[in-house]
N, C-alpha and C positions, 0 to 999 in steps of 0.2 A: 173469401176475401183477399185482398191484393196486398200481396207483400211488397217492401219498398226493393226497388234494385240498388244494390251496393257493389261499386266498383272494385276490386281488391288487386292491387297490383302483385307482381311476381318477381324471382329472383331468377337467371338464366340458368339454365342448363350446364352451362359450364364452373357454374359456380363451385369455388374449393369445399366450401363447408356446404353443401347440396343437404345431403342426408338430414343433418342439423337443419336447415331452411325449412326445408320441406316439413317437417315434425311443425315448425311457427306457422308455416301457411296454414297448417292443416286446423291446425287451434283458433285459428283468424277466422275459416272459415265455417266452424265449429259455432265460436262466439259471434258470429253475425247471423246463424239461422236460429240458436237458442233464443237471440232477442228481437226475432220476426223480421229478418229482412233474410232476400235472397240474394247470395254471393254470387258474384259473376267475376271470374278470372281475367284481366285482360292481359294479352297477351304480348311479348316484345316484337320489334320487326314491323309495326304497324304504321303505315304510313300517315301524315299529319291528319290527313282528310278523314281517314277512317277510322283516327284516334278521337277526331273531334265528333265527328257523327256520333260514335259509340258515348262520348261524354255526355252528349244531350242528351241520351236516353236514360240515362244513370238519375238517379235520387239521390246517390252519396255516393263518397271516395274515402276509400282507405289507402293511407300509403303504408304497404309493409316493411318488416324490417330485412335487413340485408347486409350486403357488400357496402364500402366504403364510395364515396361521392368521389367523382374524380376532382382533385383540389385545385385543377386550373379555375373548376367554375369559380371558387373564391381568392385567386389570386396567390394560390401558394405552389410549389414544387410538390413529387410526392417524397413520404417518410417510410423509413424502411417499416415502420410496422403497419402500413396500408396492404388491404389484400381485397381483393374482390371487386374494383371496380370497373365498370362495365358503361361501356359509355351511350348504348342505346338503353340500358334502362335508365339511365340519368336523363334524356334526350326525353322519351315518353314521361318519367313522373314531375321534370322541369315543367313541361309544359301541359301537364295537369294538374300541378299546384297554381301555377298560375289561372290559369283557367276557372278553377273551383272559389276561387278568392274574388275573382272577376262578376262571377256570376251567383256568387253566395250560394253554393251548393254544400251543405254539408259536408265536412270533412273530419276525420278519423286519422291522427299518423301516430305510429308505434316506431319508437326507438330512430329508424333509419327514416322514418318518415317525419319525422320532428326537423333532424337536420335536413331533409329537403327542402322543407318549407321555408325553413330559416335562411339558407342559400339560396333559393329560388327567389326571395324578397330583398336580396343584397345583402345578407349577415354571413357571418365565416366561422369557422370550426377551428376545435383543437385538432390538429391532426392526429393526435394521439394526447390520451389525458396526462401522460407524461410531462406534457408542455404545463399544465396547467401548475404554478408552483407550490401549491399545498393540497393536490388531491390526495383521495384514497383510494383505495380499489375500485375500480366499478365491474372489471371483468371476472364474474365467474360462472365460466361458464364449461359443458359438456366435455367430457366425461367427468371431469374431477366432481364437480356441482351438479345438482339436479336442477333443470330449468326453473322450477319451483323454488329452489331457493331464494331467503330473504336476508342478503346482509346488511342493509343499512335502511333508514328512516329518510321522507322526504317531508318538507315543512309548506305545505300548500297555503297560498295567499287566501287571505278572506276575500268576501267577494267575487268571487270567481265563478266559471262556468265550472272548474273542475269540484271547489270547494261546495258547491250546489249539489253535484254528484255524488261526490263521496261521503259527505257528512262528518269528518272527521279532519283536524288541524294538523294533525301526522300520522302518516300510516309509513308500513316499512314494505319496501319491494323485494322484485329481484332486478337484477343488474348484469346483463350479458355484452355490455357495450365497451369500446373503448377509444371511440370519440365522442365530444361533445360540443355544444355552443359556444363559441368566443365571443363574438359581436354578434349582439342580438339586433336582427332587422328594423327598421323601421318599419310602424305597426305593429308591430308584434308586443305580447305583452307577459311576460315572466313571471308562470302563476306556481309553481313550487321550486324548491331547489334541495338540494343534497347537503347534508352537513358540511361540505368542503367547499359548499357554493357553484356545487356543480348545476346546471340548469335539467330540470325534471319534465318540464311540462311548461308548454307555450298555448296561448289563444290570441285569435284576433278578436278584438273590444268589436262587438256592434255587426258581425257576423251574425246570422242565424244561429251557426253551430261549426266550430273552426279550432279543434282541440289538438294537442297533438302531447305525448309522453313520449319519457327517454326508457322508461321500463318493460314490460310485455305482458302487459295483462292476460292473453292468450292462454298464458303457461300456469294462469292462477283461477280456473275455472270456478274453484269452490268457494272463492272468495267474492261476500257478497259485490262487497266496493269494487270489484273490478267488473266482475256481471254487468255492473252498473254501468260503466262506463260501454261497455255496446251497447247496453239497452236505451241510453240519453241518445248515441248517436242515432240508433233505428228509428227512434220516436222523433228526431229530429229530421230523418230522412221520410220517414211518412208524411210528418207536414210540411215538407216540400213536395212529395206527388200531390 
C-alpha cells in the first residue's frame, strides 16, 4: 500500500515555547499517521529551489501551529503581546501557502496555519484578540489548562467542507491562540465562528481540499470529529496522489 506523503511545517529551535510546540507537533504527526498518511517534517532554512523541489513531491501540506507572524506582512507593527516571530518560518510557510493554492494540492492548516493562509492571500490579523471589541477569552494554554480543555463552541456553516466532515452544526473546541483573523482575504470562505464572531475556520471554495481551523484537533485524538479532520485531509491527499 502506498501512503500519501504529507509535508508538515515546524517551529524554530529557538521558539520561546518550544517544549509546548513539540507536544503539538507530535500530536500532528500521530494524527496524520493514524489517518493513513506518511508525515514528513519540512525543515527551516531551505533555499527556495530546494523547498519547491520538496513541495512537488508532496501529496498534501499541513501548516502547523506556532509563533506569531511578522505583522509587517499585513501592514502592522509589533504588539506588546506578540512572541515567537521568526522571519525564516514566515518565508517558508508563505511560499508553501501560495504554491498549495496555485497547484490545487490538498491543504490543512491548524491555528497559525489558518492565519498564514489568510495573510498570504492578503488578509490581516488581530495582533491580539484584545483588539476585537467583544472578544471572549481564547487563550487556555498550559500549565493552567490541559491542551484538551474545550472552553467554547463554534458554529459551522452549512454546505461547507467542514460541515461535511464534522457532521454537526455546533461543536466545542480547545483554544490556545491569542491572535485571529481580522480582514478575510479575497477567495477565502469563513466556515466556522466562535460565539464572539472570531473566525474559527476558513476554506477555499472549489479547491479539492483547502481547510484551516483555529483550534487544535491534534490535542483531541479521542474525539471522532477531530480524527475525521485528519482522515478527510489524508483521503484528499490519496486522491491527489
